[in-house]
All heavy atoms as TSV, in Angstrom:
chain	resi	resn	atom	element	x	y	z
A	1	MET	N	N	-9.123	29.882	-17.327
A	1	MET	CA	C	-8.330	28.694	-17.098
A	1	MET	C	C	-8.724	28.025	-15.784
A	1	MET	O	O	-8.836	26.813	-15.713
A	1	MET	CB	C	-6.851	29.051	-17.077
A	1	MET	CG	C	-5.980	27.858	-16.853
A	1	MET	SD	S	-4.279	28.293	-17.105
A	1	MET	CE	C	-3.496	27.206	-15.996
A	2	SER	N	N	-8.959	28.794	-14.720
A	2	SER	CA	C	-9.296	28.198	-13.437
A	2	SER	C	C	-10.657	27.516	-13.477
A	2	SER	O	O	-10.876	26.533	-12.774
A	2	SER	CB	C	-9.252	29.235	-12.323
A	2	SER	OG	O	-10.227	30.219	-12.553
A	3	SER	N	N	-11.575	28.019	-14.289
A	3	SER	CA	C	-12.879	27.373	-14.389
A	3	SER	C	C	-12.752	26.004	-15.054
A	3	SER	O	O	-13.521	25.089	-14.739
A	3	SER	CB	C	-13.869	28.252	-15.150
A	3	SER	OG	O	-13.452	28.414	-16.490
A	4	ASN	N	N	-11.803	25.847	-15.968
A	4	ASN	CA	C	-11.562	24.544	-16.581
A	4	ASN	C	C	-11.032	23.555	-15.557
A	4	ASN	O	O	-11.408	22.384	-15.556
A	4	ASN	CB	C	-10.580	24.660	-17.747
A	4	ASN	CG	C	-11.169	25.371	-18.945
A	4	ASN	OD1	O	-12.385	25.462	-19.072
A	4	ASN	ND2	N	-10.313	25.892	-19.803
A	5	VAL	N	N	-10.154	24.008	-14.686
A	5	VAL	CA	C	-9.588	23.148	-13.653
A	5	VAL	C	C	-10.679	22.721	-12.680
A	5	VAL	O	O	-10.789	21.551	-12.306
A	5	VAL	CB	C	-8.436	23.865	-12.918
A	5	VAL	CG1	C	-7.968	23.054	-11.733
A	5	VAL	CG2	C	-7.289	24.140	-13.869
A	6	VAL	N	N	-11.523	23.664	-12.291
A	6	VAL	CA	C	-12.613	23.361	-11.371
A	6	VAL	C	C	-13.591	22.388	-12.012
A	6	VAL	O	O	-14.054	21.432	-11.383
A	6	VAL	CB	C	-13.329	24.659	-10.922
A	6	VAL	CG1	C	-14.593	24.346	-10.153
A	6	VAL	CG2	C	-12.387	25.516	-10.100
A	7	SER	N	N	-13.896	22.600	-13.287
A	7	SER	CA	C	-14.805	21.714	-13.995
A	7	SER	C	C	-14.224	20.309	-14.111
A	7	SER	O	O	-14.936	19.315	-13.919
A	7	SER	CB	C	-15.092	22.285	-15.386
A	7	SER	OG	O	-15.896	21.400	-16.117
A	8	LEU	N	N	-12.934	20.210	-14.416
A	8	LEU	CA	C	-12.279	18.904	-14.512
A	8	LEU	C	C	-12.282	18.194	-13.160
A	8	LEU	O	O	-12.577	17.003	-13.072
A	8	LEU	CB	C	-10.844	19.067	-15.014
A	8	LEU	CG	C	-10.020	17.802	-15.156
A	8	LEU	CD1	C	-10.640	16.871	-16.185
A	8	LEU	CD2	C	-8.593	18.146	-15.535
A	9	PHE	N	N	-11.997	18.946	-12.102
A	9	PHE	CA	C	-12.000	18.364	-10.763
A	9	PHE	C	C	-13.392	17.889	-10.378
A	9	PHE	O	O	-13.561	16.813	-9.808
A	9	PHE	CB	C	-11.489	19.391	-9.743
A	9	PHE	CG	C	-11.464	18.882	-8.340
A	9	PHE	CD1	C	-10.550	17.927	-7.951
A	9	PHE	CD2	C	-12.373	19.353	-7.407
A	9	PHE	CE1	C	-10.529	17.441	-6.658
A	9	PHE	CE2	C	-12.368	18.876	-6.111
A	9	PHE	CZ	C	-11.435	17.920	-5.741
A	10	ALA	N	N	-14.408	18.676	-10.703
A	10	ALA	CA	C	-15.790	18.301	-10.387
A	10	ALA	C	C	-16.191	17.039	-11.145
A	10	ALA	O	O	-16.867	16.165	-10.593
A	10	ALA	CB	C	-16.733	19.447	-10.713
A	11	ASP	N	N	-15.780	16.934	-12.398
A	11	ASP	CA	C	-16.087	15.737	-13.185
A	11	ASP	C	C	-15.419	14.497	-12.588
A	11	ASP	O	O	-16.024	13.433	-12.501
A	11	ASP	CB	C	-15.649	15.916	-14.635
A	11	ASP	CG	C	-16.498	16.923	-15.386
A	11	ASP	OD1	O	-17.611	17.240	-14.901
A	11	ASP	OD2	O	-16.043	17.389	-16.453
A	12	GLN	N	N	-14.161	14.635	-12.179
A	12	GLN	CA	C	-13.451	13.509	-11.580
A	12	GLN	C	C	-14.077	13.113	-10.244
A	12	GLN	O	O	-14.209	11.931	-9.935
A	12	GLN	CB	C	-11.973	13.849	-11.383
A	12	GLN	CG	C	-11.193	13.899	-12.671
A	12	GLN	CD	C	-9.739	14.262	-12.442
A	12	GLN	OE1	O	-9.364	14.732	-11.364
A	12	GLN	NE2	N	-8.921	14.063	-13.453
A	13	LEU	N	N	-14.464	14.099	-9.470
A	13	LEU	CA	C	-15.084	13.828	-8.183
A	13	LEU	C	C	-16.428	13.133	-8.357
A	13	LEU	O	O	-16.751	12.189	-7.632
A	13	LEU	CB	C	-15.251	15.132	-7.399
A	13	LEU	CG	C	-15.686	15.026	-5.956
A	13	LEU	CD1	C	-14.653	14.235	-5.158
A	13	LEU	CD2	C	-15.855	16.396	-5.355
A	14	THR	N	N	-17.196	13.566	-9.341
A	14	THR	CA	C	-18.486	12.933	-9.624
A	14	THR	C	C	-18.289	11.487	-10.063
A	14	THR	O	O	-19.017	10.585	-9.628
A	14	THR	CB	C	-19.241	13.722	-10.710
A	14	THR	OG1	O	-19.406	15.052	-10.266
A	14	THR	CG2	C	-20.589	13.108	-10.999
A	15	GLY	N	N	-17.305	11.245	-10.914
A	15	GLY	CA	C	-17.011	9.886	-11.356
A	15	GLY	C	C	-16.579	8.992	-10.206
A	15	GLY	O	O	-17.003	7.832	-10.113
A	16	ALA	N	N	-15.762	9.509	-9.317
A	16	ALA	CA	C	-15.317	8.732	-8.156
A	16	ALA	C	C	-16.491	8.422	-7.234
A	16	ALA	O	O	-16.595	7.310	-6.704
A	16	ALA	CB	C	-14.238	9.497	-7.399
A	17	ALA	N	N	-17.383	9.389	-7.051
A	17	ALA	CA	C	-18.545	9.166	-6.189
A	17	ALA	C	C	-19.464	8.103	-6.778
A	17	ALA	O	O	-19.983	7.244	-6.054
A	17	ALA	CB	C	-19.304	10.475	-5.992
A	18	LYS	N	N	-19.652	8.136	-8.082
A	18	LYS	CA	C	-20.514	7.141	-8.728
A	18	LYS	C	C	-19.912	5.744	-8.645
A	18	LYS	O	O	-20.625	4.766	-8.383
A	18	LYS	CB	C	-20.769	7.528	-10.185
A	18	LYS	CG	C	-21.723	8.681	-10.330
A	18	LYS	CD	C	-21.958	9.043	-11.781
A	18	LYS	CE	C	-22.904	10.224	-11.883
A	18	LYS	NZ	N	-23.152	10.592	-13.283
A	19	SER	N	N	-18.605	5.623	-8.857
A	19	SER	CA	C	-17.989	4.298	-8.781
A	19	SER	C	C	-17.986	3.785	-7.341
A	19	SER	O	O	-18.169	2.580	-7.107
A	19	SER	CB	C	-16.575	4.318	-9.351
A	19	SER	OG	O	-15.734	5.124	-8.579
A	20	THR	N	N	-17.826	4.680	-6.378
A	20	THR	CA	C	-17.894	4.271	-4.978
A	20	THR	C	C	-19.296	3.794	-4.627
A	20	THR	O	O	-19.464	2.764	-3.964
A	20	THR	CB	C	-17.500	5.445	-4.057
A	20	THR	OG1	O	-16.181	5.855	-4.386
A	20	THR	CG2	C	-17.556	5.046	-2.598
A	21	GLU	N	N	-20.306	4.499	-5.104
A	21	GLU	CA	C	-21.680	4.095	-4.837
A	21	GLU	C	C	-21.981	2.728	-5.446
A	21	GLU	O	O	-22.612	1.874	-4.813
A	21	GLU	CB	C	-22.654	5.129	-5.385
A	21	GLU	CG	C	-24.098	4.781	-5.093
A	21	GLU	CD	C	-25.080	5.801	-5.635
A	21	GLU	OE1	O	-24.645	6.755	-6.301
A	21	GLU	OE2	O	-26.271	5.625	-5.379
A	22	ARG	N	N	-21.492	2.487	-6.668
A	22	ARG	CA	C	-21.699	1.171	-7.300
A	22	ARG	C	C	-21.047	0.063	-6.493
A	22	ARG	O	O	-21.617	-1.003	-6.293
A	22	ARG	CB	C	-21.134	1.170	-8.721
A	22	ARG	CG	C	-22.140	1.617	-9.753
A	22	ARG	CD	C	-21.539	1.569	-11.120
A	22	ARG	NE	N	-20.876	2.879	-11.239
A	22	ARG	CZ	C	-19.878	3.180	-12.048
A	22	ARG	NH1	N	-19.394	2.311	-12.852
A	22	ARG	NH2	N	-19.371	4.383	-12.075
A	23	TYR	N	N	-19.819	0.321	-6.002
A	23	TYR	CA	C	-19.121	-0.700	-5.223
A	23	TYR	C	C	-19.862	-0.979	-3.918
A	23	TYR	O	O	-20.043	-2.137	-3.533
A	23	TYR	CB	C	-17.685	-0.269	-4.925
A	23	TYR	CG	C	-16.958	-1.276	-4.074
A	23	TYR	CD1	C	-16.411	-2.416	-4.643
A	23	TYR	CD2	C	-16.861	-1.120	-2.695
A	23	TYR	CE1	C	-15.767	-3.368	-3.878
A	23	TYR	CE2	C	-16.220	-2.066	-1.918
A	23	TYR	CZ	C	-15.677	-3.187	-2.512
A	23	TYR	OH	O	-15.052	-4.121	-1.738
A	24	VAL	N	N	-20.289	0.061	-3.236
A	24	VAL	CA	C	-20.969	-0.116	-1.955
A	24	VAL	C	C	-22.299	-0.843	-2.137
A	24	VAL	O	O	-22.664	-1.701	-1.334
A	24	VAL	CB	C	-21.162	1.247	-1.251
A	24	VAL	CG1	C	-22.077	1.127	-0.054
A	24	VAL	CG2	C	-19.817	1.804	-0.821
A	25	ARG	N	N	-23.004	-0.522	-3.198
A	25	ARG	CA	C	-24.280	-1.201	-3.447
A	25	ARG	C	C	-24.082	-2.677	-3.792
A	25	ARG	O	O	-24.913	-3.511	-3.453
A	25	ARG	CB	C	-25.051	-0.501	-4.558
A	25	ARG	CG	C	-25.653	0.799	-4.107
A	25	ARG	CD	C	-26.505	1.400	-5.204
A	25	ARG	NE	N	-27.008	2.698	-4.820
A	25	ARG	CZ	C	-28.138	2.889	-4.157
A	25	ARG	NH1	N	-28.864	1.877	-3.796
A	25	ARG	NH2	N	-28.513	4.111	-3.850
A	26	SER	N	N	-22.984	-3.018	-4.465
A	26	SER	CA	C	-22.763	-4.416	-4.832
A	26	SER	C	C	-22.056	-5.196	-3.724
A	26	SER	O	O	-22.123	-6.422	-3.695
A	26	SER	CB	C	-21.966	-4.506	-6.133
A	26	SER	OG	O	-20.688	-3.940	-5.978
A	27	ASN	N	N	-21.362	-4.525	-2.805
A	27	ASN	CA	C	-20.629	-5.181	-1.713
A	27	ASN	C	C	-20.895	-4.469	-0.386
A	27	ASN	O	O	-19.987	-3.877	0.205
A	27	ASN	CB	C	-19.120	-5.152	-1.989
A	27	ASN	CG	C	-18.758	-5.815	-3.291
A	27	ASN	OD1	O	-19.078	-6.967	-3.508
A	27	ASN	ND2	N	-18.105	-5.077	-4.161
A	28	PRO	N	N	-22.110	-4.532	0.124
A	28	PRO	CA	C	-22.416	-3.743	1.326
A	28	PRO	C	C	-21.663	-4.194	2.572
A	28	PRO	O	O	-21.245	-3.371	3.380
A	28	PRO	CB	C	-23.922	-3.914	1.495
A	28	PRO	CG	C	-24.261	-5.159	0.757
A	28	PRO	CD	C	-23.276	-5.262	-0.357
A	29	TRP	N	N	-21.478	-5.493	2.741
A	29	TRP	CA	C	-20.807	-5.966	3.955
A	29	TRP	C	C	-19.317	-5.630	3.945
A	29	TRP	O	O	-18.748	-5.288	4.983
A	29	TRP	CB	C	-21.018	-7.469	4.144
A	29	TRP	CG	C	-22.425	-7.769	4.529
A	29	TRP	CD1	C	-23.399	-8.335	3.756
A	29	TRP	CD2	C	-23.045	-7.469	5.789
A	29	TRP	NE1	N	-24.571	-8.410	4.452
A	29	TRP	CE2	C	-24.383	-7.886	5.712
A	29	TRP	CE3	C	-22.588	-6.884	6.968
A	29	TRP	CZ2	C	-25.268	-7.746	6.765
A	29	TRP	CZ3	C	-23.470	-6.743	8.015
A	29	TRP	CH2	C	-24.794	-7.171	7.921
A	30	GLN	N	N	-18.680	-5.729	2.790
A	30	GLN	CA	C	-17.269	-5.356	2.712
A	30	GLN	C	C	-17.088	-3.860	2.973
A	30	GLN	O	O	-16.142	-3.450	3.656
A	30	GLN	CB	C	-16.684	-5.716	1.336
A	30	GLN	CG	C	-16.476	-7.187	1.147
A	30	GLN	CD	C	-17.717	-7.898	0.617
A	30	GLN	OE1	O	-18.790	-7.323	0.520
A	30	GLN	NE2	N	-17.570	-9.169	0.296
A	31	ALA	N	N	-17.995	-3.062	2.447
A	31	ALA	CA	C	-17.918	-1.621	2.670
A	31	ALA	C	C	-18.139	-1.282	4.146
A	31	ALA	O	O	-17.437	-0.439	4.709
A	31	ALA	CB	C	-18.939	-0.899	1.801
A	32	ALA	N	N	-19.088	-1.953	4.775
A	32	ALA	CA	C	-19.343	-1.708	6.203
A	32	ALA	C	C	-18.139	-2.142	7.045
A	32	ALA	O	O	-17.770	-1.462	8.006
A	32	ALA	CB	C	-20.591	-2.447	6.643
A	33	GLY	N	N	-17.536	-3.256	6.688
A	33	GLY	CA	C	-16.350	-3.721	7.416
A	33	GLY	C	C	-15.180	-2.764	7.267
A	33	GLY	O	O	-14.475	-2.466	8.237
A	34	ALA	N	N	-14.963	-2.276	6.052
A	34	ALA	CA	C	-13.876	-1.318	5.829
A	34	ALA	C	C	-14.121	-0.032	6.613
A	34	ALA	O	O	-13.196	0.527	7.213
A	34	ALA	CB	C	-13.747	-1.019	4.341
A	35	LEU	N	N	-15.351	0.427	6.627
A	35	LEU	CA	C	-15.689	1.628	7.384
A	35	LEU	C	C	-15.473	1.416	8.881
A	35	LEU	O	O	-14.970	2.299	9.582
A	35	LEU	CB	C	-17.131	2.038	7.110
A	35	LEU	CG	C	-17.617	3.300	7.804
A	35	LEU	CD1	C	-16.809	4.498	7.345
A	35	LEU	CD2	C	-19.086	3.520	7.518
A	36	ALA	N	N	-15.808	0.237	9.375
A	36	ALA	CA	C	-15.615	-0.057	10.797
A	36	ALA	C	C	-14.135	-0.059	11.155
A	36	ALA	O	O	-13.735	0.457	12.209
A	36	ALA	CB	C	-16.248	-1.404	11.142
A	37	VAL	N	N	-13.309	-0.620	10.289
A	37	VAL	CA	C	-11.862	-0.649	10.547
A	37	VAL	C	C	-11.295	0.765	10.561
A	37	VAL	O	O	-10.494	1.121	11.445
A	37	VAL	CB	C	-11.143	-1.539	9.510
A	37	VAL	CG1	C	-9.643	-1.359	9.570
A	37	VAL	CG2	C	-11.510	-2.994	9.714
A	38	VAL	N	N	-11.699	1.576	9.606
A	38	VAL	CA	C	-11.216	2.960	9.553
A	38	VAL	C	C	-11.677	3.737	10.783
A	38	VAL	O	O	-10.903	4.491	11.378
A	38	VAL	CB	C	-11.686	3.642	8.251
A	38	VAL	CG1	C	-11.441	5.136	8.287
A	38	VAL	CG2	C	-10.989	3.022	7.052
A	39	ALA	N	N	-12.924	3.548	11.193
A	39	ALA	CA	C	-13.437	4.251	12.371
A	39	ALA	C	C	-12.711	3.805	13.641
A	39	ALA	O	O	-12.397	4.634	14.504
A	39	ALA	CB	C	-14.933	4.007	12.505
A	40	LEU	N	N	-12.429	2.516	13.753
A	40	LEU	CA	C	-11.701	2.015	14.919
A	40	LEU	C	C	-10.295	2.597	14.969
A	40	LEU	O	O	-9.831	3.039	16.028
A	40	LEU	CB	C	-11.645	0.488	14.890
A	40	LEU	CG	C	-10.888	-0.176	16.026
A	40	LEU	CD1	C	-11.603	0.049	17.344
A	40	LEU	CD2	C	-10.731	-1.662	15.755
A	41	ALA	N	N	-9.620	2.604	13.832
A	41	ALA	CA	C	-8.261	3.156	13.790
A	41	ALA	C	C	-8.263	4.645	14.130
A	41	ALA	O	O	-7.395	5.116	14.885
A	41	ALA	CB	C	-7.651	2.926	12.410
A	42	ALA	N	N	-9.227	5.382	13.611
A	42	ALA	CA	C	-9.307	6.813	13.910
A	42	ALA	C	C	-9.615	7.036	15.389
A	42	ALA	O	O	-9.032	7.915	16.033
A	42	ALA	CB	C	-10.376	7.467	13.041
A	43	GLY	N	N	-10.496	6.234	15.944
A	43	GLY	CA	C	-10.825	6.363	17.359
A	43	GLY	C	C	-9.634	6.076	18.252
A	43	GLY	O	O	-9.382	6.791	19.222
A	44	LEU	N	N	-8.888	5.037	17.924
A	44	LEU	CA	C	-7.690	4.723	18.709
A	44	LEU	C	C	-6.645	5.815	18.591
A	44	LEU	O	O	-6.015	6.191	19.576
A	44	LEU	CB	C	-7.105	3.381	18.269
A	44	LEU	CG	C	-7.897	2.149	18.672
A	44	LEU	CD1	C	-7.282	0.905	18.040
A	44	LEU	CD2	C	-7.939	2.003	20.175
A	45	ALA	N	N	-6.469	6.330	17.394
A	45	ALA	CA	C	-5.481	7.394	17.198
A	45	ALA	C	C	-5.862	8.652	17.969
A	45	ALA	O	O	-5.000	9.315	18.555
A	45	ALA	CB	C	-5.341	7.706	15.720
A	46	LEU	N	N	-7.138	8.975	17.996
A	46	LEU	CA	C	-7.571	10.188	18.686
A	46	LEU	C	C	-7.536	10.041	20.202
A	46	LEU	O	O	-7.265	11.005	20.909
A	46	LEU	CB	C	-8.977	10.568	18.237
A	46	LEU	CG	C	-9.088	11.098	16.816
A	46	LEU	CD1	C	-10.545	11.285	16.437
A	46	LEU	CD2	C	-8.335	12.412	16.690
A	47	THR	N	N	-7.814	8.847	20.707
A	47	THR	CA	C	-7.863	8.695	22.158
A	47	THR	C	C	-6.521	8.352	22.772
A	47	THR	O	O	-6.270	8.702	23.914
A	47	THR	CB	C	-8.876	7.608	22.568
A	47	THR	OG1	O	-8.517	6.381	21.953
A	47	THR	CG2	C	-10.273	7.998	22.165
A	48	ARG	N	N	-5.652	7.687	22.056
A	48	ARG	CA	C	-4.379	7.267	22.636
A	48	ARG	C	C	-3.240	8.205	22.310
A	48	ARG	O	O	-2.293	8.312	23.061
A	48	ARG	CB	C	-4.036	5.873	22.152
A	48	ARG	CG	C	-5.065	4.849	22.590
A	48	ARG	CD	C	-4.603	3.496	22.241
A	48	ARG	NE	N	-3.464	3.187	23.073
A	48	ARG	CZ	C	-3.248	2.030	23.648
A	48	ARG	NH1	N	-4.084	1.057	23.464
A	48	ARG	NH2	N	-2.197	1.827	24.401
A	49	GLY	N	N	-3.307	8.889	21.194
A	49	GLY	CA	C	-2.218	9.744	20.746
A	49	GLY	C	C	-1.849	10.858	21.708
A	49	GLY	O	O	-0.690	11.002	22.078
A	50	PRO	N	N	-2.786	11.683	22.150
A	50	PRO	CA	C	-2.418	12.803	23.013
A	50	PRO	C	C	-1.811	12.375	24.350
A	50	PRO	O	O	-0.924	13.030	24.867
A	50	PRO	CB	C	-3.750	13.525	23.242
A	50	PRO	CG	C	-4.584	13.157	22.074
A	50	PRO	CD	C	-4.164	11.773	21.718
A	51	ARG	N	N	-2.255	11.259	24.903
A	51	ARG	CA	C	-1.689	10.812	26.180
A	51	ARG	C	C	-0.228	10.428	26.030
A	51	ARG	O	O	0.585	10.728	26.881
A	51	ARG	CB	C	-2.483	9.633	26.726
A	51	ARG	CG	C	-3.734	10.087	27.431
A	51	ARG	CD	C	-4.364	8.945	28.163
A	51	ARG	NE	N	-5.519	8.547	27.364
A	51	ARG	CZ	C	-6.044	7.353	27.366
A	51	ARG	NH1	N	-5.547	6.411	28.093
A	51	ARG	NH2	N	-7.086	7.080	26.628
A	52	ARG	N	N	0.096	9.754	24.951
A	52	ARG	CA	C	1.491	9.377	24.735
A	52	ARG	C	C	2.364	10.604	24.586
A	52	ARG	O	O	3.466	10.671	25.109
A	52	ARG	CB	C	1.618	8.496	23.496
A	52	ARG	CG	C	1.097	7.118	23.691
A	52	ARG	CD	C	1.362	6.298	22.471
A	52	ARG	NE	N	0.754	4.994	22.609
A	52	ARG	CZ	C	0.514	4.190	21.616
A	52	ARG	NH1	N	0.818	4.546	20.387
A	52	ARG	NH2	N	-0.037	3.019	21.816
A	53	LEU	N	N	1.882	11.588	23.835
A	53	LEU	CA	C	2.644	12.809	23.632
A	53	LEU	C	C	2.841	13.523	24.963
A	53	LEU	O	O	3.933	13.993	25.268
A	53	LEU	CB	C	1.918	13.721	22.642
A	53	LEU	CG	C	2.605	15.026	22.293
A	53	LEU	CD1	C	3.947	14.746	21.634
A	53	LEU	CD2	C	1.729	15.862	21.375
A	54	TRP	N	N	1.812	13.583	25.811
A	54	TRP	CA	C	1.930	14.250	27.100
A	54	TRP	C	C	2.944	13.534	27.984
A	54	TRP	O	O	3.749	14.153	28.658
A	54	TRP	CB	C	0.557	14.282	27.775
A	54	TRP	CG	C	0.586	14.958	29.109
A	54	TRP	CD1	C	0.595	16.295	29.332
A	54	TRP	CD2	C	0.634	14.327	30.380
A	54	TRP	NE1	N	0.629	16.538	30.684
A	54	TRP	CE2	C	0.670	15.340	31.349
A	54	TRP	CE3	C	0.662	13.008	30.795
A	54	TRP	CZ2	C	0.718	15.066	32.699
A	54	TRP	CZ3	C	0.710	12.734	32.147
A	54	TRP	CH2	C	0.739	13.764	33.079
A	55	ARG	N	N	2.914	12.212	27.984
A	55	ARG	CA	C	3.852	11.450	28.814
A	55	ARG	C	C	5.274	11.665	28.355
A	55	ARG	O	O	6.178	11.792	29.163
A	55	ARG	CB	C	3.510	9.967	28.768
A	55	ARG	CG	C	2.282	9.632	29.557
A	55	ARG	CD	C	1.986	8.166	29.482
A	55	ARG	NE	N	0.784	7.863	30.247
A	55	ARG	CZ	C	0.136	6.746	30.164
A	55	ARG	NH1	N	0.550	5.791	29.349
A	55	ARG	NH2	N	-0.949	6.540	30.885
A	56	ARG	N	N	5.509	11.731	27.041
A	56	ARG	CA	C	6.864	11.958	26.549
A	56	ARG	C	C	7.364	13.324	26.985
A	56	ARG	O	O	8.505	13.471	27.377
A	56	ARG	CB	C	6.900	11.858	25.027
A	56	ARG	CG	C	7.150	10.463	24.565
A	56	ARG	CD	C	7.469	10.437	23.094
A	56	ARG	NE	N	6.538	9.485	22.520
A	56	ARG	CZ	C	5.823	9.659	21.450
A	56	ARG	NH1	N	5.929	10.756	20.753
A	56	ARG	NH2	N	4.997	8.745	21.022
A	57	ARG	N	N	6.511	14.327	26.923
A	57	ARG	CA	C	6.924	15.665	27.341
A	57	ARG	C	C	7.260	15.682	28.827
A	57	ARG	O	O	8.218	16.306	29.247
A	57	ARG	CB	C	5.822	16.670	27.065
A	57	ARG	CG	C	5.698	17.032	25.620
A	57	ARG	CD	C	4.661	18.100	25.437
A	57	ARG	NE	N	4.445	18.364	24.030
A	57	ARG	CZ	C	3.410	19.009	23.558
A	57	ARG	NH1	N	2.477	19.460	24.371
A	57	ARG	NH2	N	3.285	19.216	22.269
A	58	ALA	N	N	6.476	14.988	29.633
A	58	ALA	CA	C	6.735	14.957	31.066
A	58	ALA	C	C	8.047	14.240	31.352
A	58	ALA	O	O	8.822	14.663	32.217
A	58	ALA	CB	C	5.591	14.264	31.791
A	59	ASP	N	N	8.326	13.160	30.637
A	59	ASP	CA	C	9.574	12.432	30.853
A	59	ASP	C	C	10.779	13.266	30.443
A	59	ASP	O	O	11.813	13.246	31.091
A	59	ASP	CB	C	9.574	11.122	30.064
A	59	ASP	CG	C	8.598	10.111	30.633
A	59	ASP	OD1	O	8.179	10.282	31.795
A	59	ASP	OD2	O	8.260	9.166	29.914
A	60	LEU	N	N	10.667	14.024	29.380
A	60	LEU	CA	C	11.780	14.838	28.907
A	60	LEU	C	C	12.031	16.021	29.813
A	60	LEU	O	O	13.165	16.472	29.964
A	60	LEU	CB	C	11.497	15.323	27.476
A	60	LEU	CG	C	11.491	14.247	26.407
A	60	LEU	CD1	C	11.090	14.845	25.062
A	60	LEU	CD2	C	12.835	13.572	26.297
A	61	SER	N	N	10.998	16.550	30.451
A	61	SER	CA	C	11.163	17.728	31.288
A	61	SER	C	C	11.707	17.369	32.679
A	61	SER	O	O	12.093	18.239	33.438
A	61	SER	CB	C	9.852	18.481	31.438
A	61	SER	OG	O	8.945	17.697	32.198
A	62	GLY	N	N	11.698	16.106	33.029
A	62	GLY	CA	C	12.181	15.696	34.333
A	62	GLY	C	C	11.113	15.744	35.403
A	62	GLY	O	O	11.357	15.432	36.562
A	63	ALA	N	N	9.916	16.160	35.037
A	63	ALA	CA	C	8.820	16.225	35.999
A	63	ALA	C	C	8.331	14.813	36.289
A	63	ALA	O	O	8.377	13.946	35.435
A	63	ALA	CB	C	7.690	17.069	35.439
A	64	PRO	N	N	7.842	14.574	37.500
A	64	PRO	CA	C	7.309	13.253	37.810
A	64	PRO	C	C	6.079	12.954	36.965
A	64	PRO	O	O	5.292	13.840	36.657
A	64	PRO	CB	C	6.934	13.340	39.285
A	64	PRO	CG	C	7.087	14.738	39.698
A	64	PRO	CD	C	7.791	15.485	38.630
A	65	SER	N	N	5.961	11.725	36.562
A	65	SER	CA	C	4.804	11.325	35.761
A	65	SER	C	C	4.391	9.926	36.156
A	65	SER	O	O	5.067	9.260	36.930
A	65	SER	CB	C	5.143	11.376	34.269
A	65	SER	OG	O	6.047	10.355	33.959
A	66	GLU	N	N	3.266	9.481	35.606
A	66	GLU	CA	C	2.791	8.133	35.888
A	66	GLU	C	C	3.774	7.076	35.410
A	66	GLU	O	O	3.966	6.069	36.041
A	66	GLU	CB	C	1.454	7.900	35.187
A	66	GLU	CG	C	0.355	8.825	35.598
A	66	GLU	CD	C	-0.855	8.664	34.708
A	66	GLU	OE1	O	-0.874	7.734	33.889
A	66	GLU	OE2	O	-1.784	9.467	34.817
A	67	VAL	N	N	4.409	7.352	34.279
A	67	VAL	CA	C	5.300	6.374	33.662
A	67	VAL	C	C	6.577	6.206	34.473
A	67	VAL	O	O	7.047	5.111	34.706
A	67	VAL	CB	C	5.617	6.786	32.214
A	67	VAL	CG1	C	6.618	5.835	31.598
A	67	VAL	CG2	C	4.352	6.839	31.401
A	68	SER	N	N	7.146	7.323	34.946
A	68	SER	CA	C	8.408	7.245	35.663
A	68	SER	C	C	8.232	6.884	37.139
A	68	SER	O	O	9.195	6.724	37.856
A	68	SER	CB	C	9.176	8.569	35.548
A	68	SER	OG	O	8.428	9.599	36.161
A	69	GLY	N	N	6.988	6.766	37.588
A	69	GLY	CA	C	6.722	6.341	38.952
A	69	GLY	C	C	6.774	7.459	39.964
A	69	GLY	O	O	6.885	7.228	41.154
A	70	GLY	N	N	6.715	8.724	39.501
A	70	GLY	CA	C	6.823	9.834	40.422
A	70	GLY	C	C	5.572	10.374	40.904
A	70	GLY	O	O	4.517	10.373	40.981
């Protein structure tokens, strides 16, 4: 039974990869733009997220931080 599930998943994954390749080949600039937007969003999330979390922890603990002016 598990081999059937794996085979079905592999078939679906192959179909998705082929349709994605067709779309990218027919619309290269749209695909590049979408990839750039996703990369920018991921970069912003990775670089800005941890600092905000650290500042919130510092504010909650009562310790001086850049935000509270201490």
